[in-house]
C-alpha positions in Angstrom: -19.1 9.7 16.5 -18.6 13.3 15.6 -17.4 14.4 12.1 -16.3 17.9 12.9 -15.4 18.8 9.4 -19.0 18.3 8.2 -20.2 21.4 10.1 -17.6 23.4 8.3 -19.2 22.6 5.0 -22.2 24.7 6.0 -20.2 27.9 6.6 -20.7 30.7 4.1 -16.9 31.0 3.3 -15.2 27.7 2.3 -11.7 27.8 0.9 -10.2 24.4 1.5 -12.2 21.3 1.5 -11.7 18.2 3.6 -9.6 15.6 1.8 -8.6 18.0 -1.0 -6.1 20.5 0.4 -4.5 22.8 -2.1 -1.1 22.2 -0.7 -1.2 18.4 -0.6 2.1 17.0 -1.8 2.5 14.9 -4.9 2.8 11.2 -4.2 6.2 10.6 -5.8 7.2 7.5 -3.8 4.8 5.0 -2.4 7.5 3.1 -0.6 6.4 -0.4 0.2 2.7 0.5 0.3 0.7 -2.0 -1.8 -3.1 -1.7 -1.4 -5.2 -4.8 -1.4 -8.2 -2.6 -2.2 -8.9 0.8 -3.8 -11.9 2.7 -2.4 -13.2 5.5 -4.6 -15.4 8.4 -3.4 -17.2 10.2 -6.2 -17.9 13.9 -6.3 -16.9 17.2 -8.0 -13.9 19.1 -6.6 -14.3 22.6 -5.1 -16.1 24.4 -2.3 -19.1 25.2 -4.5 -19.9 21.5 -4.8 -19.1 20.4 -1.3 -22.6 20.0 0.0 -24.3 18.7 -3.2 -26.0 15.4 -2.8 -23.9 14.4 -5.8 -20.9 14.7 -3.6 -21.9 12.3 -0.9 -19.3 9.8 -2.2 -16.6 12.3 -1.4 -18.1 12.8 2.0 -18.1 9.1 2.7 -14.4 8.8 1.7 -13.5 11.7 4.0 -15.4 10.1 6.9 -13.7 6.7 6.5 -10.2 8.3 6.2 -10.8 10.4 9.3 -12.3 7.7 11.5 -9.6 5.1 10.6 -6.8 7.6 10.9 -5.4 7.3 7.4 -2.2 9.1 6.4 -2.4 12.7 5.2 -3.6 13.5 1.7 -1.4 13.2 -1.3 -2.1 14.1 -4.9 -1.9 11.2 -7.4 -3.8 9.7 -10.3 -5.5 13.0 -11.1 -7.0 13.1 -7.7 -6.4 13.0 -3.9 -5.4 9.9 -2.2 -5.0 8.7 1.4 -3.6 5.3 2.5 -4.3 3.2 5.6 -5.6 0.0 7.0 -9.1 -1.2 7.7 -10.0 -4.6 9.0 -6.4 -5.7 8.5 -6.5 -4.7 4.8 -4.3 -2.1 3.2 -6.6 0.4 1.4 -6.0 3.3 -0.9 -8.8 5.9 -0.7 -9.1 7.9 -4.0 -11.1 11.0 -4.7 -10.9 11.8 -8.4 -10.3 15.5 -9.1 -11.3 15.1 -12.7 -15.0 16.1 -12.2 -17.6 13.4 -12.2 -17.8 12.7 -15.9 -14.1 11.7 -16.1 -13.8 9.8 -12.9 -12.9 6.6 -14.7 -9.6 8.0 -15.9 -8.4 8.5 -12.3 -9.6 5.1 -11.2 -7.9 3.4 -14.2 -4.6 5.1 -13.4 -4.6 3.9 -9.8 -5.6 0.4 -10.8 -2.8 0.2 -13.4 -0.1 1.6 -11.1 -0.9 -0.9 -8.3 -1.8 -3.7 -10.7 -5.3 -4.2 -9.3 -8.4 -5.7 -11.0 -11.9 -4.2 -11.2 -13.0 -6.6 -8.4 -10.5 -4.8 -6.0 -12.3 -1.5 -6.5 -15.1 -0.2 -4.3 -17.0 3.0 -5.4 -19.1 5.2 -3.0 -21.7 7.3 -4.7 -25.1 8.9 -4.7 -28.1 6.8 -5.7 -31.4 8.5 -6.9 -33.4 5.3 -6.8 -32.7 4.6 -3.1 -34.4 6.4 -0.2 -32.4 9.1 1.5 -29.8 8.0 4.0 -30.2 4.3 3.0 -27.2 2.3 1.9 -27.0 -0.7 -0.4 -24.0 -2.6 -1.7 -23.7 -4.7 -4.9 -21.1 -5.9 -7.4 -21.6 -5.1 -11.0 -24.8 -3.8 -12.7 -25.8 -0.8 -14.8 -25.0 2.8 -14.5 -28.6 4.1 -13.8 -27.7 7.3 -15.5 -24.9 8.2 -13.1 -22.2 10.0 -15.0 -19.4 9.0 -12.6 -20.4 5.3 -12.7 -20.7 5.5 -16.5 -17.2 6.8 -16.8 -15.7 4.2 -14.5 -17.6 1.4 -16.3 -16.2 2.7 -19.6 -12.6 2.6 -18.3 -12.5 -0.6 -16.2 -15.7 -2.5 -16.9 -18.6 -3.1 -14.6 -17.2 -5.8 -12.2 -16.5 -3.4 -9.3 -18.3 -3.1 -6.0 -20.7 -0.3 -5.5 -21.7 1.3 -2.2 -24.9 3.2 -3.2 -25.9 6.0 -0.8 -29.5 7.0 -1.2 -30.4 10.6 -1.9 -34.0 9.9 -3.0 -35.8 10.8 -6.1 -37.5 14.2 -6.4 -40.6 12.6 -8.0 -40.3 14.0 -11.5 -37.5 13.7 -14.1 -37.6 17.5 -14.6 -36.5 18.0 -11.0 -33.7 15.5 -11.0 -30.8 17.7 -12.0 -31.7 20.4 -9.4 -32.1 17.7 -6.8 -28.8 15.9 -7.4 -26.8 19.2 -7.8 -28.6 20.8 -4.9 -27.2 21.2 -1.4 -28.2 19.1 1.5 -30.4 21.2 3.8 -29.3 22.2 7.2 -32.2 20.2 8.6 -30.6 17.1 7.1 -27.2 17.7 8.8 -27.8 15.4 11.7 -29.0 12.5 9.6 -26.2 13.0 7.1 -23.6 13.1 9.9 -25.1 9.9 11.4 -25.0 8.1 8.1 -21.4 9.0 7.3 -20.3 8.0 10.8 -22.1 4.7 10.4 -20.5 4.0 7.1 -17.1 4.8 8.5 -17.7 2.8 11.7 -18.8 -0.3 9.9 -16.2 -0.1 7.1 -14.3 -3.1 8.6 -17.1 -5.3 7.2 -16.6 -3.9 3.7 -12.8 -4.5 4.0 -13.4 -8.1 5.0 -15.9 -8.6 2.1 -19.0 -9.1 4.4 -21.3 -6.7 2.5 -24.4 -8.1 4.1 -23.1 -7.4 7.6 -22.0 -3.9 6.6 -25.5 -3.1 5.3 -27.2 -4.6 8.3 -25.0 -2.8 10.8 -25.3 0.6 9.1 -29.1 0.3 9.0 -29.1 -0.7 12.7 -27.0 2.4 13.6 -29.4 4.6 11.7 -32.4 3.3 13.6 -30.8 3.7 17.1 
């Protein structure tokens, strides 16, 4: 499964990023769309952050929306949104444009508008304490020092589902910031593309609430 937009992130001149077009219309009328779940990808907006490990949540959201043919991007809830269906479930994908530290404001606004609970929210984000290109899912838990998760926790509580995407630990706390806010290397492009494609391909299991099957099938795809 090819994610053509991923290659564009390695080009030296990046103007408009996948899933965050400058000319996206404001979502003024949602019609009869009522999401069953809200899926949130975490990252920082803008081309300069596009390939940061800290932005892999954004990348996962983009991959899912592309593979499952979601509707075009709209601006709403201080972020970018796309709506569609996965596994028979109506899903709103949200990428907060608030920068990582204020992600919770965006998530809270979407939840309030659609009258959803924290348990209806799934957040995709980078995890230092997980090996690179590994994926784990859990409900609840601490923030592990992640500013985006800390912000969401402060705004909606901790009872949301987390899809933790491993970026690995650099080995020493003094190297953490540079590692997290550093770009994926070109040598990692193939593995990164494979991982994002696997997450998108197996997203049906997440939509259906079978987290164990999702993790198992993503891992299997990564070993093929």
